[in-house]
Structures are given as structure tokens and as C-alpha cells.
N, CA, C and O of each residue as an XYZ file, in Angstrom:
648
protein
N      25.860      2.040      9.251
C      24.545      2.415      9.254
C      23.820      0.999      8.773
O      24.181      0.051      8.077
N      22.422      1.397      9.614
C      21.275      0.015      9.086
C      21.051      0.520      7.812
O      21.164      1.658      7.357
N      20.596     -0.900      7.152
C      19.696     -0.766      6.196
C      18.591      0.402      6.007
O      18.354      1.166      6.943
N      17.907      0.517      4.733
C      16.791      1.465      4.970
C      15.981      0.408      5.256
O      16.426     -0.603      4.712
N      14.702      0.146      6.051
C      13.468     -0.256      5.851
C      11.789      0.536      6.093
O      11.091      1.118      6.924
N      11.828     -0.032      4.497
C      10.533      0.609      3.542
C       9.284     -0.064      4.508
O       9.695     -1.119      4.992
N       8.363      0.136      4.781
C       6.954     -0.535      4.650
C       5.916     -0.202      3.520
O       5.243      0.826      3.581
N       5.792     -1.193      2.375
C       5.180     -0.852      1.369
C       4.287     -1.943      1.150
O       4.450     -3.158      1.031
N       2.944     -0.911      1.120
C       1.718     -1.100      1.408
C       0.590     -0.926     -0.028
O      -0.058      0.119      0.040
N       0.337     -1.649     -1.068
C      -0.648     -1.854     -1.816
C      -2.600     -1.689     -1.689
O      -3.091     -2.359     -0.781
N      -3.414     -1.001     -2.398
C      -4.368     -0.985     -2.368
C      -4.835     -2.687     -2.365
O      -3.952     -3.453     -2.752
N      -5.895     -3.181     -2.037
C      -6.301     -4.522     -1.978
C      -7.408     -4.987     -3.151
O      -8.423     -5.680     -3.077
N      -6.609     -4.136     -4.516
C      -7.727     -4.398     -5.558
C      -6.289     -5.356     -6.581
O      -5.133     -5.773     -6.510
N      -7.772     -5.218     -7.671
C      -7.360     -5.981     -8.788
C      -6.142     -4.623     -9.378
O      -6.528     -3.548     -8.920
N      -4.985     -4.475    -10.144
C      -4.406     -3.906    -11.024
C      -3.267     -2.951     -9.736
O      -2.268     -2.396    -10.193
N      -3.554     -2.864     -8.211
C      -2.949     -2.153     -7.252
C      -1.220     -3.465     -6.653
O      -0.020     -3.327     -6.416
N      -2.236     -4.560     -6.687
C      -0.899     -5.661     -5.772
C       0.110     -5.848     -6.982
O       1.208     -5.433     -6.614
N       0.147     -6.239     -8.071
C       0.799     -6.833     -8.595
C       2.191     -5.451     -8.832
O       3.357     -5.818     -8.690
N       1.896     -3.940     -9.185
C       2.552     -3.236     -9.732
C       3.173     -2.671     -7.583
O       4.248     -2.389     -7.053
N       2.301     -2.744     -7.296
C       3.443     -2.745     -6.275
C       4.466     -3.479     -5.017
O       5.325     -3.283     -4.157
N       3.545     -4.517     -5.737
C       4.708     -5.590     -4.939
C       5.957     -5.365     -6.117
O       7.053     -5.163     -5.595
N       5.951     -5.371     -7.456
C       7.175     -5.206     -8.310
C       7.632     -4.203     -7.896
O       8.839     -4.305     -8.113
N       7.354     -2.856     -7.216
C       7.856     -2.112     -6.695
C       8.867     -2.491     -5.470
O       9.980     -2.006     -5.264
N       8.070     -3.651     -4.590
C       9.274     -3.772     -3.327
C      10.426     -4.364     -3.572
O      11.534     -3.948     -3.235
N      10.057     -5.835     -4.457
C      11.128     -6.048     -5.155
C      11.690     -5.521     -6.068
O      11.696     -6.515     -6.795
N      12.328     -4.542     -6.831
C      13.138     -3.252     -6.887
C      13.400     -2.808     -5.545
O      14.447     -3.354     -5.196
N      13.194     -2.473     -5.122
C      14.045     -2.072     -3.606
C      14.721     -3.059     -2.686
O      15.654     -2.739     -1.950
N      14.345     -3.956     -2.740
C      15.010     -5.049     -2.043
C      16.547     -4.963     -3.179
O      17.587     -4.547     -2.667
N      16.552     -5.337     -4.524
C      17.061     -5.607     -5.566
C      18.457     -4.715     -5.179
O      19.620     -5.115     -5.115
N      17.903     -3.352     -4.945
C      19.246     -2.546     -4.331
C      19.506     -2.141     -2.737
O      20.053     -1.149     -2.256
N      18.978     -3.149     -2.193
C      19.985     -3.462     -0.764
C      18.239     -3.241      0.399
O      17.845     -3.914      1.351
N      17.861     -2.481     -0.028
C      16.528     -2.119      1.097
C      15.670     -3.530      1.541
O      15.220     -4.427      0.828
N      15.644     -3.391      2.650
C      14.862     -4.219      3.829
C      13.134     -3.405      3.750
O      12.764     -2.405      4.366
N      12.346     -4.257      2.774
C      10.982     -4.345      3.174
C      10.294     -5.138      3.609
O      10.465     -6.350      3.482
N       9.095     -4.426      4.393
C       8.108     -5.003      4.612
C       6.470     -4.727      3.835
O       5.823     -3.819      4.357
N       6.031     -5.210      3.050
C       5.464     -6.416      2.045
C       4.016     -6.371      3.337
O       4.001     -7.133      4.304
N       2.729     -5.150      3.013
C       2.188     -5.528      4.149
C       0.144     -5.525      3.048
O      -0.247     -4.587      2.352
N      -0.576     -6.732      3.285
C      -1.340     -7.140      2.533
C      -2.706     -7.368      3.363
O      -2.503     -7.533      4.566
N      -3.453     -7.391      3.140
C      -5.029     -7.353      3.911
C      -4.719     -8.928      3.783
O      -4.133     -9.580      2.919
N      -5.319     -9.258      4.936
C      -5.560    -11.654      4.877
C      -5.380    -12.223      3.544
O      -4.620    -13.087      3.106
N      -6.331    -11.465      2.995
C      -7.179    -12.464      1.898
C      -5.906    -12.708      0.956
O      -5.628    -13.861      0.626
N      -5.033    -11.483      0.467
C      -4.727    -11.606     -0.532
C      -3.056    -11.587      0.085
O      -2.176    -11.458     -0.766
N      -2.728    -11.689      1.239
C      -1.096    -12.364      1.477
C      -1.451    -13.558      1.899
O      -0.627    -13.880      2.755
N      -2.594    -14.770      1.695
C      -2.120    -15.494      1.667
C      -2.000    -15.938     -0.392
O      -1.215    -16.795     -0.798
N      -2.879    -15.187     -1.287
C      -2.573    -15.527     -2.513
C      -1.359    -14.846     -2.364
O      -0.722    -15.426     -3.243
N      -0.623    -14.080     -1.911
C       0.891    -13.851     -2.962
C       1.764    -14.504     -2.306
O       2.510    -15.150     -3.042
N       2.059    -14.633     -0.752
C       3.039    -15.562     -0.251
C       2.918    -16.755     -0.953
O       4.007    -17.323     -1.044
N       2.135    -17.258     -1.406
C       1.725    -18.162     -2.536
C       2.356    -19.313     -3.885
O       2.414    -20.497     -4.215
N       2.833    -17.562     -4.405
C       3.210    -17.303     -5.553
C       5.042    -16.197     -5.894
O       5.847    -16.192     -6.824
N       4.950    -15.451     -4.573
C       6.773    -15.390     -4.894
C       7.793    -14.941     -4.352
O       8.886    -14.610     -4.812
N       7.008    -14.948     -2.449
C       8.417    -14.446     -1.883
C       9.407    -15.595     -2.257
O       9.731    -15.497     -3.440
N       9.901    -16.493     -1.717
C      11.037    -17.144     -1.275
C      11.391    -17.820     -2.622
O      12.537    -18.266     -2.588
N      10.657    -18.063     -3.980
C      10.810    -18.974     -5.016
C      11.562    -17.438     -5.937
O      12.243    -17.509     -6.961
N      11.166    -16.127     -5.176
C      11.792    -15.316     -6.140
C      13.209    -14.682     -5.543
O      13.776    -13.655     -5.914
N      13.718    -15.894     -4.196
C      15.007    -15.096     -3.477
C      15.170    -14.284     -2.326
O      16.033    -14.338     -1.449
N      13.904    -13.289     -2.512
C      13.651    -12.182     -1.948
C      13.523    -12.492     -0.182
O      13.148    -11.656      0.640
N      13.868    -13.661      0.063
C      13.095    -13.740      1.327
C      13.720    -13.263      2.771
O      13.107    -13.120      3.829
N      15.117    -13.059      2.509
C      15.704    -12.535      3.221
C      15.621    -10.906      3.638
O      15.659    -10.439      4.777
N      15.511    -10.273      2.516
C      15.157     -8.707      2.600
C      13.728     -8.354      2.618
O      13.435     -7.230      3.027
N      12.718     -9.222      2.198
C      11.573     -8.761      1.636
C      10.214     -9.909      3.002
O       9.938    -11.091      3.209
N       9.811     -8.536      3.536
C       9.257     -9.533      4.659
C       7.134     -9.623      4.689
O       6.383     -8.787      5.193
N       6.730    -10.982      3.931
C       5.451    -10.098      3.753
C       4.326    -10.478      5.299
O       4.242    -11.345      6.168
N       3.609     -9.167      4.885
C       2.881     -9.239      6.213
C       1.583     -8.784      6.268
O       1.367     -7.721      5.685
N       0.667     -9.327      6.826
C      -0.435     -9.101      6.699
C      -1.691     -8.812      8.184
O      -1.766     -9.340      9.293
N      -2.231     -8.105      7.734
C      -3.213     -6.884      8.529
C      -5.008     -7.131      8.214
O      -5.447     -6.310      7.409
N      -5.712     -7.816      8.576
C      -6.916     -7.391      8.891
C      -7.484     -6.554      7.976
O      -7.373     -5.399      8.387
N      -8.070     -6.610      6.872
C      -9.696     -5.654      6.187
C     -10.702     -5.137      7.324
O     -11.617     -4.428      6.906
N     -10.677     -5.307      8.248
C     -11.690     -5.615      9.303
C     -13.541     -6.385      8.327
O     -14.712     -6.143      8.618
N     -13.128     -7.023      7.536
C     -14.141     -7.756      7.175
C     -14.091     -9.398      7.557
O     -13.038    -10.016      7.713
N     -15.499    -10.007      7.681
C     -15.331    -11.123      7.892
C     -15.051    -11.990      7.275
O     -15.988    -12.005      6.477
N     -14.193    -13.086      6.916
C     -13.597    -14.474      5.917
C     -15.072    -14.240      4.940
O     -14.840    -13.921      3.774
N     -16.489    -14.371      5.316
C     -17.868    -14.224      4.180
C     -18.358    -13.286      3.685
O     -19.427    -13.437      3.093
N     -17.834    -12.189      3.747
C     -18.415    -10.952      3.440
C     -18.000    -10.799      2.012
O     -17.064    -11.347      1.430
N     -18.862     -9.967      1.573
C     -18.217     -9.646      0.130
C     -17.426     -8.415     -0.185
O     -17.731     -7.304      0.247
N     -16.322     -8.679     -1.013
C     -15.105     -7.727     -0.975
C     -15.083     -7.556     -2.174
O     -13.961     -7.166     -2.499
N     -16.036     -7.685     -3.372
C     -16.080     -6.787     -4.991
C     -16.766     -6.072     -4.102
O     -16.138     -5.047     -4.368
N     -17.305     -5.815     -3.503
C     -18.240     -4.621     -3.136
C     -17.520     -2.957     -2.418
O     -17.984     -2.416     -1.414
N     -16.335     -2.415     -3.233
C     -15.397     -1.394     -3.480
C     -16.070     -0.446     -2.392
O     -15.477     -0.649     -1.332
N     -17.180      0.616     -2.209
C     -17.901      1.073     -0.660
C     -17.559      0.516      0.333
O     -16.893      1.092      1.193
N     -18.023     -0.996      0.449
C     -17.553     -2.172      1.813
C     -16.660     -2.166      1.975
O     -16.332     -2.048      3.156
N     -15.477     -2.299      0.839
C     -14.348     -2.736      1.605
C     -13.119     -1.455      1.656
O     -11.956     -1.455      2.059
N     -13.747     -0.697      1.215
C     -12.698      1.085      1.170
C     -13.278      1.502      2.772
O     -12.609      1.896      3.727
N     -14.302      1.338      2.713
C     -14.435      1.638      4.882
C     -14.503      0.694      5.631
O     -14.457      0.941      6.836
N     -14.596     -0.295      5.316
C     -14.115     -1.941      6.261
C     -12.388     -0.998      6.708
O     -12.083     -0.518      7.800
N     -11.522     -1.014      5.356
C      -9.987     -0.941      5.660
C      -9.655      0.572      6.109
O      -8.526      0.873      6.497
N     -10.733      1.524      6.031
C     -10.731      2.652      6.624
C     -10.844      3.140      8.486
O     -10.445      4.124      9.109
N     -11.781      1.565      8.976
C     -12.128      1.826     10.190
C     -11.161      0.975     10.829
O     -10.969      0.940     12.044
N     -10.541      0.269      9.935
C      -9.725     -1.070     10.613
C      -8.060     -0.761     10.613
O      -7.254     -0.552     11.519
N      -7.968     -0.824      9.362
C      -5.923     -1.124      9.402
C      -5.214      0.086      9.596
O      -3.995     -0.026      9.722
N      -5.851      1.541      9.664
C      -4.586      2.725     10.294
C      -4.607      1.883     11.881
O      -3.435      1.777     12.241
N      -4.926      1.675     12.228
C      -4.547      1.524     13.627
C      -3.681      0.144     13.922
O      -2.803     -0.082     14.755
N      -4.143     -0.493     13.142
C      -3.208     -2.220     13.273
C      -1.897     -1.510     11.696
O      -1.092     -2.238     11.115
N      -2.037     -0.488     11.500
C      -0.537      0.056     10.876
C       0.552      0.673     11.724
O       1.769      0.487     11.747
N      -0.536      1.746     12.661
C       0.384      2.336     13.820
C       0.972      1.080     14.456
O       2.192      0.916     14.457
N       0.014      0.055     15.079
C       0.749     -1.181     15.993
C       2.224     -1.890     15.413
O       3.157     -2.319     16.092
N       2.082     -1.851     13.879
C       2.962     -2.278     13.485
C       4.136     -1.421     13.206
O       5.265     -1.820     13.492
N       3.990     -0.593     12.815
C       5.188      0.119     12.946
C       6.062      0.325     14.531
O       7.240      0.425     14.876
N       5.109      0.320     15.011
C       5.503      0.719     16.727
C       6.361     -0.701     17.002
O       7.517     -0.722     17.424
N       5.555     -1.876     16.675
C       6.134     -3.443     17.400
C       7.820     -3.482     15.930
O       8.633     -3.988     16.704
N       8.281     -3.376     15.175
C       9.086     -3.317     13.955
C       9.774     -1.903     14.940
O      10.744     -2.472     15.440
N       9.806     -0.879     15.318
C      10.718     -0.021     15.634
C      10.833     -0.541     17.110
O      12.018     -0.465     17.436
N      10.322     -0.871     17.783
C      10.490     -1.497     19.338
C      11.154     -3.262     19.445
O      11.620     -3.780     20.459
N      10.996     -3.957     17.964
C      11.930     -5.414     18.371
C      12.741     -5.029     17.137
O      13.601     -5.909     17.174
N      13.014     -4.311     16.108
C      14.298     -4.652     15.199
C      15.041     -3.522     15.591
O      14.872     -2.422     16.117
N      16.087     -4.356     15.043
C      17.404     -3.057     14.733
C      17.069     -2.286     13.267
O      17.424     -1.115     13.401
N      16.724     -2.427     12.427
C      15.851     -2.092     11.781
C      14.883     -1.366     11.812
O      14.026     -2.009     11.207
N      14.165      0.180     12.331
C      13.568      1.149     12.036
C      12.754      0.862     10.887
O      12.971      0.130      9.921
N      11.511      1.778     11.266
C      10.614      1.832      9.527
C      11.349      3.134      9.666
O      11.375      3.808     10.696
N      12.134      3.520      8.169
C      12.387      4.380      7.261
C      11.483      5.594      6.473
O      11.506      6.825      6.468
N      10.883      4.806      5.981
C       9.716      5.033      4.901
C       8.601      4.327      4.940
O       8.679      3.100      4.866
N       7.435      4.929      5.055
C       6.113      4.283      3.965
C       6.060      4.813      2.781
O       6.158      5.967      2.366
N       5.871      3.671      2.237
C       5.366      4.043      0.442
C       4.106      3.349      0.977
O       4.120      2.368      1.720
N       2.496      4.276      0.290
C       1.257      4.050     -0.017
C       0.814      3.243     -1.373
O       1.800      3.196     -2.108
N       0.045      2.798     -1.780
C      -1.053      3.525     -2.663
C      -1.346      4.245     -2.285
O      -1.520      4.405     -1.077
N      -1.708      5.709     -3.917
C      -2.448      6.493     -3.765
C      -3.933      6.256     -3.298
O      -4.741      7.183     -3.258
N      -4.156      5.336     -3.048
C      -5.827      5.149     -2.994
C      -5.263      4.931     -0.965
O      -6.298      5.281     -0.398
N      -4.626      4.703     -0.267
C      -4.615      5.136      1.102
C      -4.084      5.961      1.773
O      -3.205      5.791      2.618
N      -4.614      6.974      1.421
C      -4.082      8.760      2.126
C      -4.078      7.743      3.598
O      -3.015      7.181      3.861
N      -5.041      7.571      4.348
C      -4.537      7.348      5.497
C      -3.472      6.648      6.203
O      -3.116      6.938      7.345
N      -2.848      5.482      5.313
C      -1.188      5.047      5.735
C      -0.375      6.514      5.244
O       0.375      6.832      6.166
N      -0.292      7.392      4.230
C       0.482      8.781      4.646
C       0.227      9.256      6.086
O       1.114      9.577      6.876
N      -1.009      9.260      6.313
C      -1.374     10.234      7.677
C      -0.785      9.220      8.873
O      -0.278      9.767      9.853
N      -0.827      8.062      8.832
C      -0.326      7.717      9.844
C       1.111      7.622      9.598
O       1.665      7.693     10.695
N       2.125      7.472      8.490
C       2.941      7.846      8.445
C       3.455      9.396      9.346
O       4.277      9.518     10.254
N       2.681     10.330      8.729
C       3.004     11.384      9.334
C       3.222     11.671     10.539
O       4.019     12.471     11.031
N       2.070     10.606     11.262
C       2.001     11.379     12.647
C       2.936     10.648     13.321
O       3.474     11.221     14.269
N       3.323      9.336     13.032
C       4.417      8.859     13.825
C       6.157      8.956     13.452
O       6.957      8.062     13.731
N       6.476     10.149     12.819
C       7.515     11.243     12.373
C       8.132     10.040     11.237
O       9.360     10.130     11.246
N       7.814      9.303     10.582
C       7.986      8.199      9.616
C       7.575      9.258      8.201
O       6.507      9.791      7.899
N       9.040      9.278      7.474
C       9.099      9.984      5.930
C       7.847      8.827      4.963
O       7.874      7.601      5.069
N       7.071      9.430      4.274
C       6.205      8.945      3.457
C       6.585      9.301      1.804
O       7.406     10.142      1.437
N       5.638      8.296      0.806
C       5.813      8.617     -0.465
C       4.029      7.705     -0.725
O       3.452      6.846     -0.059
N       3.714      8.341     -1.832
C       2.159      7.193     -2.099
C       2.830      7.417     -3.786
O       3.370      8.372     -4.343
N       2.467      5.980     -4.232
C       2.482      5.333     -4.983
C       2.302      5.073     -6.028
O       2.793      3.947     -6.110
N       1.894      5.339     -7.026
C       0.498      5.066     -8.459
C       0.687      4.068     -8.915
O       1.614      4.148     -9.721
N       0.244      2.999     -8.828
C       0.038      1.433     -9.210
C      -0.497      1.646    -11.057
O      -0.225      0.825    -11.933
N      -1.310      2.986    -11.286
C      -1.679      2.943    -12.299
C      -0.448      3.422    -13.637
O       0.782      3.363    -13.650
N      -1.344      3.841    -14.552
C      -0.587      3.261    -15.765
C      -0.250      5.520    -15.754
O      -1.027      6.133    -15.021
N       0.708      6.295    -16.460
C       0.574      7.084    -16.616
C      -0.635      8.005    -17.086
O      -1.168      8.931    -16.474
N      -0.927      7.469    -18.394
C      -2.070      7.886    -19.164
C      -3.421      8.615    -18.128
O      -4.266      9.499    -18.271
N      -2.988      7.591    -17.001
C      -3.922      7.458    -16.240
C      -4.710      8.727    -14.723
O      -5.752      9.146    -14.217
N      -2.911      8.789    -14.659
C      -3.058      9.742    -13.726
C      -3.051     11.727    -14.166
O      -3.254     12.793    -13.586
N      -2.619     11.151    -15.739
C      -2.723     12.124    -16.021
C      -3.969     12.763    -16.382
O      -4.038     13.985    -16.508
N      -5.134     11.854    -16.586
C      -6.430     11.932    -17.149
C      -6.963     12.035    -15.600
O      -8.099     12.507    -15.563
N      -6.556     11.792    -14.638
C      -7.077     12.528    -13.163
C      -6.679     13.700    -13.054
O      -7.457     14.653    -13.093
N      -5.829     13.777    -12.950
C      -4.955     15.587    -13.005
C      -5.260     16.517    -13.803
O      -4.855     17.675    -13.698
N      -6.324     15.912    -15.048
C      -6.985     16.888    -15.677
C      -7.964     17.255    -15.937
O      -8.425     17.875    -16.896
N      -8.625     16.575    -14.377
C     -10.080     16.399    -14.888
C     -11.128     18.175    -14.388
O     -12.218     18.632    -14.735
N     -10.024     18.647    -13.456
C     -10.688     20.171    -13.215
C     -10.583     21.222    -14.351
O     -11.434     22.082    -14.577
N      -9.546     21.057    -14.964
C      -9.161     21.266    -15.886
C     -10.593     21.489    -17.641
O     -10.933     22.402    -18.394
N     -10.941     19.936    -17.442
C     -11.304     19.969    -18.262
C     -13.250     20.463    -17.727
O     -14.285     20.513    -18.392
N     -12.994     20.693    -16.477
C     -14.669     20.755    -16.240
C     -14.596     23.108    -16.368
O     -15.462     23.932    -16.664
N     -13.712     23.190    -16.123
C     -13.388     24.896    -16.130
C     -12.862     25.338    -17.488
O     -12.694     26.549    -17.627
N     -12.552     24.462    -18.603
C     -12.865     24.442    -19.449
C     -13.914     24.252    -20.557
O     -13.854     24.378    -21.780
N     -14.831     23.926    -19.760
C     -16.261     23.795    -20.633
C     -16.083     22.119    -20.919
O     -17.184     21.711    -21.288
N     -15.421     21.373    -20.895
C     -15.742     19.921    -21.845
C     -16.414     19.378    -21.093
O     -16.890     18.425    -21.710
N     -16.746     19.380    -20.178
C     -17.837     18.505    -19.269
C     -17.929     18.897    -17.875
O     -16.919     19.251    -17.267
N     -19.445     18.845    -17.147
C     -19.650     19.720    -16.425
C     -19.498     18.640    -14.972
O     -19.351     17.472    -14.610
N     -19.592     19.456    -14.705
C     -19.002     19.178    -12.993
C     -19.747     17.536    -12.607
O     -19.682     17.395    -11.386
N     -20.338     16.439    -13.199
C     -21.072     15.659    -13.133
C     -20.192     14.552    -14.118
O     -20.254     13.348    -14.366
N     -19.669     15.265    -14.363
C     -18.925     14.517    -15.866
C     -19.702     14.124    -16.940
O     -19.815     12.980    -17.381
N     -20.198     15.073    -17.311
C     -21.484     14.955    -18.693
C     -21.024     16.249    -19.177
O     -21.544     16.757    -20.170
């Protein structure tokens, strides 16, 4: 039986990439083949600092996909970046999964995507690949987000957050 092959995709923002990369490294230590996808900008930063130095080169492949922005565009505008990613990366991810499944002996068995990348979960579902969302933030942050509706229902805050 072939090793599981998991695609791992972080949201390209501070606080998302490193925790997601640590998850990918944990998968590798368990013998799972990982294709870690970054935007082209983050790919250069990450690959200069970790892969071969950590000895994961055999089971971890680092891949970049375009985020749709030009090199000179401002990536600090979260709305602009999110919209560009949504317009560009889903098709690129689909093409990557097809290429891996057609060329490699190890087909993609699962996509683990940052929970800010719902489109990646939809692409995996469309292609019949198992999928999981990963929340790189703290449990306290997740609990707060999941409690917003209750805070509104209990009248502690209104729908505008006041």
C-alpha cells in the first residue's frame, strides 16, 4: 500500500504559515508524504529557512502557486489578497492535484487547508479527495469565534459587535 499523500495549504498571512508548516512536519514524522503549498512570495521565504535543513526533503515537497497579484502589488491589503487568491488559486490547486495523481505513484489522499481557505476544501470535495480544515489560531480564539452567535442571542453584543 502506498504512503498517504497529503496536500497542506496555509493561508498566506502571519500566524498561519508557521503553525500549518509545523502540522505538515508532524505528518512527515509519521511517514506521511506531504506537498506543502504556499504562494510564490511565501514559498521563497519558507524554503530558504527549513526544508532540507530539517531533513524532511524526502517526504515533504514544497510547491508554490500564484496568488494572482503582481510582484509589486500590496499584499498587506487583506481584502485585495483574499479576492485575488479566491480568483486564482482554486483552479491552480485543481491542476496540481490532477498532475500529482497522473504523474506520481502516490495519489493525493487528503487536502488539509487552513480554515480561511474554504475554496480548497471545495476543490478537494469536487475531486473526490478527503479533506480537513485546520485552525492555526489558539483554541481560545476558536472558542470566541464560535461563541459570537450566543453573545448576540443573549443580548451581550448586537449584530454590529457593540
